[in-house]
N, C-alpha and C positions, 0 to 999 in steps of 0.2 A: 161660452154663451149658448143658451139653450135654444131649441127649434122656435118656439113661440116668440122670444125676444128678437130673433134672427128676422124671422117673418114681419115681424113689426116694423123693424128697420127698413126692409125691403118696400112694405107698403107706404112708409114715409117718404122714401127716396122717390117712389113711382108716382105718388100723388104730388110731390113737390115738382117733378119734371113735368108732370102734365099741367100744373098750374102755371108754370114758366111758358111752356109750350104755346098753350092756347089761352092764357090770359084769365084763369078762373079767379073768382073773388074768393075771400077767405072762407065764406059760408059754404060754398059749393066744394071748396077743396077740402073741408073738414067732413062735409058729407059723402064725398068720394072715399077718403080715408076710411070712415066707418062701414062703408060698403064693401071696400077692400078686406077689413077685418072680419066681417062676418060671412063675406059669400067667395072671396079669392078674387084675383085679377081676372081670370078666365072666366068665372061665372058672371062678373061684373059686365064684361063685354059681351057675353052671350046674351044676356037680360037687359041690357042698356036701355030699351025703349019702355021697360016697364019701371024704372027706378024714379020717375017723377022729377028729373032735373030740367032746367029751363031748356026751352027749345034751341037757343043759341049753344048752350053746353052740349047738350045731346047732339046736335048736328057735327060740332067739333069733333066731339067724341067718337061719332060714327066714322068720320073721316080718318081718325087715327085707327080705329077698329079696322077698316079697309086697308090700310097701309100694312098693318100687323098681319093681315090674312094674305096679302100680297107675297110679302117677304116669305110666310110660312109655306106658300104655295111653291115659290122659287126654291127655297131650301130642300122642300120634298123632291123635287125633280134633279136635284144635283147628284 
């Protein structure tokens, strides 16, 4: 499997997990998947406020971002 297909598979998995976790509708899930493809997951979360998602989705994703950052900080201290 080439890198591009592998990345796409991972983007699909991540988008699906986010959709289940925070209850995204199909349109928002597809939009996030396209953002992942174009900018990557890290940049997606870095620029979350600029992406034009609904306020509810943005708030939920910001919470997910905070959790990710918290675990990154803990891992960095170990």
